[in-house]
C-alpha positions, 0 to 999 in steps of 0.5 A: 741511895746511900743506904742501898749502896751501903747494903750491897757493900755489907752483903758483899763483905758478909760471909757469902759462900756462893762465889757467883752471888759474891761476884754479883753483889760486887758488880752490883755495888760497882754498877750503882756507885759508878752510875749514881749520877744518872740513877739519882737524877732519873730512875728510868736511866738505870735501864736507859743509860746506866745499863748500856754503859756498864762493863760488859763483863759485869754479871749485872750487865750480862743478866739484865741486858738480855731482858731489855730492848731499844737501848743504845749500843756502846763501843769503846776503843782505847779506853776501859769499860765504865764501871770496870776500873773506875768505881765512881766519879766524884764531882762538886769542887769548883776548881782543880782538885790538888790533894786527896786522902783517905780516913784510917778506916777507909769510909771517908775521903777528904779533898782539897781544891783550888776553889778554897774548899775542903770536902769530905766524901762517903766512899761507899755512896759518893755523897758529901757527908759535911758542908764544904769546909772553908778556911778563907786562906785561898786555895787548899793545896794539901790535906791529910786525915789524922790516924785517930779519925778525929782531925783533918788538916789542910795546907793553904796558898796563904801559908796557914795550916788549917785543922778541923775537928770532924769527930761526931760531925763537928767542924770547928776550925783551928788555924796554925800560923807559922809559914809565910808562903804556900803550904805544899804538904801536910802529914800526921804522925802514925800516933796522931800526936804531931802534924808536919807541914812543908812550905815554899818558905823552905821550912818544915814545921812540926805542930802539936796535933791536939793543941796546935802549938808549934814544936819546932822548925826544920831548916836546911833546904835551900828551896821550896819544900814540896813533900813531907812524910813520917816513917812507919814507926813515927821516929823520923820524917822525910822531906823532898825539895826543889833543891834536889835533895831528900832530907831525913829528920829526927822527929823529937830533936829536929836534927838530921838523921842522915846525910841528904840524898842528892838528886832527889825528887821534887813534888812527892815523897813516901816511905815503904811500909817496912820503912826500909825504902823511900820513893821520890818523884823526879819529873817523869820518873819515880826513884826508890832509895835504900835508906840504910845506904842511900843507894838508888835501887830503882828508877821507874820511868813514866810519861808526864810529870810525877806529882804524887807517890804513895806505897800500898799499905803493907804491900810492894806496890805504889801509885804515882801520877804521871801527867793525865793518868794514874800508874800503879807500879808493882815492884819485883823481888829485887826492887830493881824493876817493876811492872805497871798498869795505867788508869786512864780517864782524867782529862787533865793533870792528876795532882794526887793519888792514894790507896785506901787503907785496905788496898782495894781502891785508889782515889785520884784528884785532877785539874779537871775538877773530878775525883776518881775512885778506881778498883785496884784489883779489877783483874782486868788487863789494862787498856792501852790507848790508841795511837795519837799525838802527845801534844797540840795538833797544828795542821791537817791535810788530806790526800787527793784520793781521800785515803789518808790524813796527815797531821803535824803537832807540837810533839815534833812528829808528823803522822799518817792516818787511814781516813776510813778507820783512823789507824796509823798507817806508818810509824811517826815521822820524826826528824824535826827539832821543833814544833811542826806548824804545817803539813801538806800532801802532794797532789799525787799523794806520794809526798808529804811536806812539813814545816817546823819551828826548827826553820826547816822544811822536810819531805817524806815518802807517804807510803813508807814514811821515810825521809826524802832527801835532806832538810830544806834550809834557808829561812832564818826564822820558824816556818809557819806554813807550807803548800804544794803547787797544783801540779806538785812540782813546787813547794812554798814555805812561809816564815817568821822571817817575813819571806816566802820561798819556793822550792823545786821538788825535783832538786829540793833547791829554791827556784830561781825566782826571787824570794817573796818578801812580806812587810811582816811575819808570814803566817799562811800561804797558798797556791792558786789552783791554775798555778799562776798566783800565790797568796800569803797572809801576815801578822799585821793584817796584810794579804799579799798576792804575787804572779808566780812567773814574774814574782811581782805583786798583783796589787798593793797589799790590803791591810786589815785590823786583824792577823791573817791566820789562814788563806785559801783560793776558790777552785776557779782562782777568782776569789780567795777566803781569809780568816783572822783574829777578828772572829770572822772570815772574808771572801775577796774578789781578785778582779776588783781587790775588794771584800764581797762577803763577810762570814761572821758567827764565830766567837773566837779567832778563825784559825783556819779556812778551806774552800771545797774543791767543787766550789760549793762550801767554805769551811772555817775552824775557830778558837771557839771550838767549832767548825762552821760550813758556809755557802761559798756563793751567798755566804750563808752559814749552813752548819755549826759542828760541835765536838772539839773542846779546844781551839781548832787549828786546821781544817781541810776538805776531802777532794770530793767535797763530801767530808771536812777534817779538823785538827785541834789543840786537844790532840784530836782529829775529826772527820765530818759528813758535810752533806748530812750537816748542811741539809735543811733542818726539815730534811734531817731525820731526828737522831737523839743519840747523834745529837748527843755531842751538842748537849753533852756539856750540859752535865752529860745529859741529852735533853729532848725538845720537851726537856725530857731526859733522853740519855746520860753519858759517863764523865770519862766518855764525854770527851771521846764521843763521835759527835753528830755528823762526825764519821771518824775521831782520831785520838787516844780513845774513842766512844761510839754510841748507836741506837739499836736495831729496834730503835731507841726507847726514851722519854715517855715510852721508856718502859717499853725497853723491858721485855720480861 
């Protein structure tokens, strides 16, 4: 495999005069490298998996896809084409990857991980060229390659600096002791004679790279030093600290070369190739200063913490990590502004990014345990993500007519989505000054209610998104839940202050009835469909039931050994269902005040419960990342819906009972087909592609009943698949896989896909 990839690269780099052939070779190289995980495992999946996922603009795809039949079709929304900007994905580390660096010739890439290993990769084939290098000093926080291609240096959690001599395949280890806290950054000088290390102990150490002797300790910072880098000439070095300063030092004397630059960054620093500018990361922005004057000449705003900055060798671009994505900035002629493109695909924070020496590729390292190598010169426009919440979704609700879905989030916004297409219907509803904990839609679909950590309840016009009236105030603690009455005339709110308040929608004032008091924090509330009762659940395991007309408790609150996170009435108001932290849901008969059914099967807290309006089903959403459907009469579990990757905070049925909507901690909303999911197994039509989500966690492979490999999915797509029985996914990206009109050739008959 490595040999074939290298051959393609050598042909590409040779003097090929035909531009079409040259492009084909480039596309072939990208095709093999980006799908090597599938190709190495199973040759048939060159056609069955790698080809369908290839970039549609690739000459390889355009040529070979016409010769195949019975393949899957792939549609992507808000995410780039596989094999487009993502050249390859490297996996192997057992934890977050904190640092990457290229060798001077660009043929190798070194990575350091929280798993305590340093790994060295062939950048052409994606293979590891050495066994993992271990220091025994905890996680590896920073790495660098000496410019002579001879040494690799690593900074560790324990404070040790480790050097491996990797020339000619040797892996001898030298440990440098001088720091007494974590080493956040290591950097070799341009002539490879010195190594600099920056530490949480507030110092920078300079070492003789050949002997490992400590040459000098640079003192001056008053807090942790996160980054260090040499100037292009090697005469000076610069450091960046959480004390808010950038300092520049003489390499030989260790003295300050200029006054500190104040309001500097925190995590990363780099010199421009001409040595005239220096860039630092400060929270969500990249700042650039002119070294001669100390003047800040540009501030490049992004979204997400900037942990890594690197200039393009010999160019006017720089790459920075912003939260979960990589941003490539191109400075304008005056350096006061910049254009950018975002490279998205990592599923967690990106800690480090670096240009290859020739500037053609970018390597990024992430908390998601992968390294991605991106093409820096794809020529393709950046794909903008779809509208989505920026933080955890806490609550979802569906309009009575089923046309729109409402969601609330920790990002302090309420959003309204088309329930068929997933499009955002109005701009985000903003005004709260705290997390949105609960949302509800009035029965007539005109109003949306939201309850927030800011202790207020707000109403919004569902069609325009405009605020209706002033915020409703009165609670003395955060709002945990809101619920409309069956006729839409009242709104109930449950609060951390231990009370329920009922509001008159016409006047936005509390009703004359007394405030309903719990003995603990009220976490959930629901009106009875017949309008006579209201139920609440509390922090200490109590379920409270009041008559609305008298504000009297119907019965003494029952107490369970669990927090009551969610409650819902049956459509006929004869039962309620509750979910809690004991990993189960319970159905209660109101006439006897007793639990009649125990719904057990989840392996995490049941965060949300819902009763379908036709009375047939109960839906539960859990901390275990699954939605489960239950027979509301017998309590039998009918289906388990997989697809979410984090806890599910909220579930809601559509009024016709055909669908259930779920919102999760990972900013994702899914809409599921209830009837299809609840069919008995013998009635289900086998759909190998549709079943993908339930096995995607198995290294991205769909495996048949006889363990045959049916389909491989690229790493960057696995999180965004519309899973089995999921008819709609609302998130920043979406990937839809379908079998073609001619069916799906997989397993033993895979050769039927070839039509030539």
